[in-house]
C-alpha positions as CSV (number, residue, x, y, z in Angstrom):
1,M,-0.9,-24.0,-2.5
2,P,-4.4,-24.6,-1.4
3,K,-7.1,-21.8,-2.0
4,K,-8.0,-21.8,1.7
5,L,-4.3,-21.4,2.8
6,K,-3.9,-18.6,0.4
7,I,-7.0,-16.9,1.9
8,W,-5.7,-17.1,5.3
9,L,-2.2,-15.9,4.3
10,G,-3.9,-12.8,2.6
11,L,-6.1,-12.2,5.7
12,L,-2.8,-12.3,7.9
13,T,-1.1,-10.0,5.6
14,V,-4.2,-7.3,6.2
15,Y,-4.5,-8.1,9.8
16,I,-0.5,-7.4,10.4
17,F,0.4,-5.0,7.9
18,W,-2.6,-2.7,8.5
19,G,-2.6,-3.2,12.2
20,G,1.2,-2.1,12.0
21,T,0.5,1.2,10.1
22,Y,-0.7,3.2,13.0
23,L,2.8,2.4,14.8
24,F,4.7,3.0,11.8
25,I,3.0,6.6,11.1
26,H,3.6,7.4,14.7
27,F,7.4,6.7,13.9
28,A,7.4,8.5,10.5
29,V,6.2,11.8,12.0
30,E,8.7,11.9,15.0
31,T,11.0,13.6,12.4
32,I,9.2,13.8,8.9
33,P,6.4,16.6,8.8
34,P,2.8,14.8,8.9
35,F,1.4,16.0,5.5
36,F,4.7,15.6,3.5
37,M,5.3,12.2,4.9
38,A,1.8,11.0,4.0
39,G,1.9,12.7,0.5
40,T,5.3,11.0,-0.3
41,R,3.9,7.6,0.9
42,F,0.9,7.6,-1.3
43,L,2.5,9.5,-4.4
44,L,5.1,6.6,-4.5
45,A,2.8,3.9,-4.1
46,G,0.4,5.5,-6.5
47,A,2.7,5.8,-9.3
48,V,3.9,2.2,-9.0
49,L,0.3,0.9,-8.9
50,Y,-0.8,3.0,-12.0
51,V,2.2,2.4,-14.2
52,W,1.9,-1.3,-13.5
53,R,-1.7,-1.3,-14.3
54,R,-1.5,0.8,-17.3
55,L,1.6,-1.4,-18.4
56,A,-0.7,-4.6,-17.8
57,G,-3.4,-3.3,-20.0
58,D,-5.9,-1.4,-18.3
59,P,-7.8,1.3,-20.5
60,A,-6.8,4.9,-19.7
61,P,-9.0,6.6,-17.5
62,T,-11.5,9.1,-18.7
63,R,-11.4,12.8,-17.4
64,G,-14.6,12.1,-15.4
65,Q,-13.0,9.3,-13.8
66,W,-9.9,11.2,-12.9
67,L,-12.1,13.9,-11.1
68,R,-14.2,11.4,-9.3
69,A,-10.8,9.5,-8.1
70,A,-9.6,12.9,-6.9
71,A,-12.4,13.7,-5.0
72,I,-12.3,10.2,-3.3
73,G,-8.4,10.5,-2.8
74,L,-8.8,14.0,-1.0
75,L,-11.4,12.8,1.2
76,L,-9.8,9.2,2.0
77,L,-6.2,10.3,2.2
78,L,-5.9,14.1,2.7
79,G,-8.8,14.3,5.1
80,G,-8.8,10.8,6.4
81,N,-5.0,9.8,6.5
82,G,-3.5,13.3,6.6
83,L,-5.2,14.2,9.6
84,L,-4.7,10.6,11.1
85,S,-0.7,11.7,10.6
86,L,-0.9,15.0,11.9
87,A,-2.9,13.8,15.2
88,E,-0.4,11.0,15.6
89,Q,2.6,13.5,16.4
90,H,0.8,13.5,19.8
91,V,-1.8,10.9,20.3
92,A,-0.7,7.2,21.1
93,S,-1.2,5.0,18.1
94,G,-3.1,2.5,19.9
95,I,-5.8,5.4,20.8
96,S,-5.8,6.7,17.2
97,S,-6.3,3.1,15.8
98,L,-9.7,2.8,18.0
99,I,-11.0,6.3,16.9
100,I,-10.4,5.7,13.5
101,G,-11.4,2.1,13.5
102,S,-15.0,3.4,14.2
103,V,-15.3,4.6,10.6
104,P,-18.1,2.1,10.3
105,L,-20.1,3.8,12.8
106,W,-19.9,7.3,11.0
107,M,-20.6,5.4,7.8
108,T,-23.6,3.8,8.9
109,T,-25.0,7.2,10.3
110,I,-24.2,9.3,7.3
111,E,-25.6,6.6,5.1
112,A,-28.8,6.8,7.2
113,L,-28.9,10.6,7.1
114,R,-28.4,11.0,3.4
115,P,-31.5,11.6,1.0
116,G,-32.1,8.1,-0.2
117,G,-29.5,6.3,2.2
118,V,-29.9,2.8,3.6
119,R,-31.3,3.0,7.1
120,P,-29.9,0.6,9.8
121,K,-31.6,-2.4,11.1
122,W,-32.2,-2.9,14.7
123,L,-29.1,-4.7,15.4
124,G,-27.1,-1.9,13.4
125,I,-29.0,0.9,15.7
126,I,-27.7,-1.1,18.7
127,G,-24.3,-1.2,17.5
128,L,-24.2,2.6,16.8
129,V,-25.5,3.5,20.3
130,I,-22.8,1.2,21.9
131,G,-20.1,2.1,19.6
132,F,-20.5,5.8,20.1
133,G,-20.8,5.2,23.8
134,G,-17.2,3.8,23.6
135,I,-15.9,6.4,21.9
136,A,-17.3,8.9,24.5
137,L,-15.9,6.8,27.0
138,L,-12.5,6.7,25.3
139,V,-12.1,10.4,24.7
140,A,-14.2,11.9,27.2
141,P,-11.3,12.0,30.0
142,S,-8.9,13.9,27.8
143,L,-11.6,16.3,26.8
144,I,-13.0,17.0,30.3
145,A,-9.4,17.5,31.8
146,G,-8.3,19.4,29.0
147,K,-4.9,17.5,28.8
148,S,-3.6,13.9,28.5
149,V,-0.3,12.3,27.9
150,N,-1.7,9.9,25.2
151,A,-4.5,11.7,23.6
152,P,-4.6,15.6,24.1
153,P,-7.9,17.0,23.1
154,L,-6.8,18.8,19.9
155,G,-5.4,15.6,19.0
156,I,-8.7,13.7,19.7
157,I,-10.9,16.4,17.5
158,T,-8.4,15.8,14.7
159,L,-9.0,12.3,14.7
160,L,-12.7,12.6,14.7
161,F,-12.8,14.8,11.7
162,A,-10.4,12.3,9.9
163,A,-12.7,9.2,10.8
164,F,-15.4,11.6,9.3
165,F,-13.8,12.6,6.1
166,W,-13.1,8.9,5.5
167,S,-16.4,7.9,6.1
168,L,-17.5,10.7,3.5
169,G,-15.0,9.3,1.1
170,S,-15.9,5.5,1.6
171,I,-19.6,6.4,0.8
172,Y,-18.8,8.3,-2.2
173,S,-16.5,5.6,-3.4
174,R,-19.4,2.9,-3.5
175,V,-21.2,5.0,-6.2
176,A,-18.6,6.6,-7.9
177,H,-18.0,5.7,-11.8
178,L,-14.3,4.7,-11.7
179,P,-12.1,2.4,-13.9
180,E,-13.0,-1.5,-13.5
181,S,-9.4,-2.5,-12.3
182,I,-9.4,-2.0,-8.5
183,L,-5.9,-1.4,-8.4
184,L,-5.9,1.3,-11.1
185,A,-8.4,3.2,-9.5
186,T,-6.4,3.0,-6.1
187,G,-3.3,4.3,-7.8
188,M,-5.5,7.1,-9.1
189,E,-6.8,7.9,-5.8
190,M,-3.4,7.9,-4.3
191,L,-1.9,10.0,-6.9
192,A,-4.7,12.8,-6.4
193,G,-4.5,12.6,-2.5
194,G,-0.9,12.7,-2.3
195,V,-0.7,16.0,-4.5
196,G,-3.5,17.1,-2.0
197,L,-1.3,16.2,0.9
198,Y,1.7,18.0,-0.6
199,L,-0.5,21.2,-1.2
200,A,-1.5,21.0,2.5
201,G,2.1,20.7,3.7
202,S,3.2,23.5,1.6
203,F,0.2,25.6,2.8
204,T,1.1,25.0,6.6
205,G,4.5,25.5,6.2
206,E,5.9,22.2,6.2
207,W,8.9,23.2,3.7
208,R,10.6,25.0,6.7
209,L,10.4,22.0,9.0
210,L,11.6,19.3,6.3
211,V,15.3,18.9,7.1
212,L,16.4,15.7,5.2
213,A,19.6,15.7,7.5
214,Q,17.5,15.6,10.5
215,I,15.3,12.7,9.6
216,G,16.0,9.5,11.9
217,A,16.7,6.1,10.6
218,R,13.5,5.0,12.5
219,S,11.3,7.4,10.3
220,W,12.9,6.6,7.0
221,F,12.3,2.7,7.7
222,S,8.8,3.5,8.5
223,M,8.3,5.3,5.4
224,L,9.5,2.3,3.6
225,Y,7.1,0.3,5.6
226,L,4.1,2.3,4.9
227,V,5.0,2.4,1.1
228,L,5.9,-1.2,0.6
229,F,3.5,-3.0,3.0
230,G,1.0,-0.5,4.3
231,S,-0.2,1.0,0.8
232,M,0.8,-1.8,-1.5
233,A,1.2,-5.3,-0.2
234,A,-1.8,-5.0,2.2
235,Y,-4.2,-3.3,-0.2
236,T,-3.3,-5.6,-2.9
237,A,-4.2,-8.6,-0.7
238,Y,-7.3,-6.9,0.5
239,A,-8.4,-6.6,-3.2
240,W,-7.7,-10.1,-4.1
241,L,-9.7,-11.3,-1.0
242,L,-12.7,-9.4,-2.0
243,R,-12.9,-11.3,-5.2
244,V,-12.4,-14.8,-3.6
245,A,-13.4,-14.9,0.1
246,P,-16.8,-13.9,1.8
247,V,-17.3,-10.3,2.6
248,S,-18.0,-11.4,6.3
249,L,-14.7,-12.9,6.4
250,V,-12.7,-10.1,4.9
251,S,-14.5,-7.5,7.1
252,T,-12.9,-9.0,10.3
253,Y,-9.9,-6.7,9.5
254,A,-12.1,-3.9,11.2
255,Y,-11.7,-5.6,14.4
256,V,-8.3,-7.2,14.2
257,N,-6.5,-3.9,13.1
258,P,-7.1,-2.0,16.2
259,L,-6.1,-4.7,18.5
260,V,-2.9,-5.3,16.7
261,A,-2.2,-1.5,16.8
262,I,-2.6,-1.4,20.6
263,L,-0.4,-4.2,21.2
264,L,2.3,-3.1,19.0
265,G,1.8,0.4,20.6
266,S,2.3,-1.3,24.0
267,L,5.3,-3.2,23.2
268,F,7.3,-1.1,20.8
269,A,6.3,2.7,21.8
270,Q,5.6,2.4,25.4
271,E,2.2,3.5,25.1
272,T,0.5,3.1,28.5
273,L,-2.2,0.3,28.2
274,T,-4.9,0.8,30.9
275,V,-7.9,-0.7,32.0
276,H,-10.0,2.3,30.6
277,V,-8.6,1.8,26.9
278,L,-9.2,-1.7,26.8
279,V,-12.7,-1.5,28.1
280,S,-13.1,1.2,25.3
281,A,-11.3,-0.8,22.7
282,V,-14.1,-4.0,23.7
283,I,-17.0,-1.7,23.4
284,I,-16.0,0.1,20.2
285,I,-14.9,-3.1,18.3
286,G,-18.0,-5.3,19.6
287,S,-20.4,-2.4,18.1
288,V,-18.3,-2.6,14.6
289,V,-19.2,-6.4,14.8
290,L,-22.6,-5.8,15.4
291,I,-22.8,-3.3,12.6
292,N,-21.1,-5.7,10.4
293,L,-23.5,-8.5,11.4
294,S,-26.5,-6.3,10.5
295,R,-25.5,-5.7,6.9
296,R,-23.8,-9.0,6.0
297,T,-25.1,-9.0,2.8
298,A,-24.5,-5.2,1.9
299,S,-21.6,-4.1,-0.1
300,P,-18.1,-4.7,0.7
301,P,-16.0,-3.1,3.6
302,V,-13.9,-0.2,2.8
303,P,-10.3,0.0,4.4
304,V,-9.8,2.2,7.1
305,A,-7.5,5.1,7.0
306,E,-4.2,2.9,6.8
């Protein structure tokens, strides 16, 4: 198979599978408590990745690498994906994808404010202003009115915290000393994040809500999708793409995934696709395009909360 065709197949894998995770998270948490759902997903995927890479000959991680991977896993998967799963019990998957898809805005802001961080160029600043304006346009009606069918205020606030924690974890992952094998490090992060999610579920009383006999077939299927396609297939394709394709091409997932999520949510979850949501989507995705253009030569993009 020609390399160019392989690259495009890899991109389609990331576009479709990661774009679909928002819808399948929404279906999974219908009958599975959110922290336990996410914890099970990442423990299974993390165990497979870790065992695979160790059997393939990757060196055993040091204690320090485990601690750093745990910190990243807790920020990304407990703070980021865990809160996303919690919010998707009440917030439409398309709207969730837009708010989480704004992670590059938060990352650029945090990077600019931290000591020794990189300040954005003028194009990045314009992108930040436009992007946060798009987020305000998207969430303002719900926050002002105090209620919304597709995006209740508490769910919106939870998603904003999820994007913030994911951004913190993403920035730290760029400087943390981890194993050279991307997949081994990812497995470690998933294992640590999975344990943290189970602890969070235990603390919030999800054991009382977990009734296996009441878990629906759609939730089971969604869990299977999230483990096999969301956490393993798409991330493996993403890691391979970073090695063989231009970063500017790989980073296009950040604009495509929300569009896929909005379309799937409208088709399969009967989520209302209003002009207000579409305009907000164009503004937010456009701002991410500007930010990526302003740092085209910067370090590779970090996957967003799928």
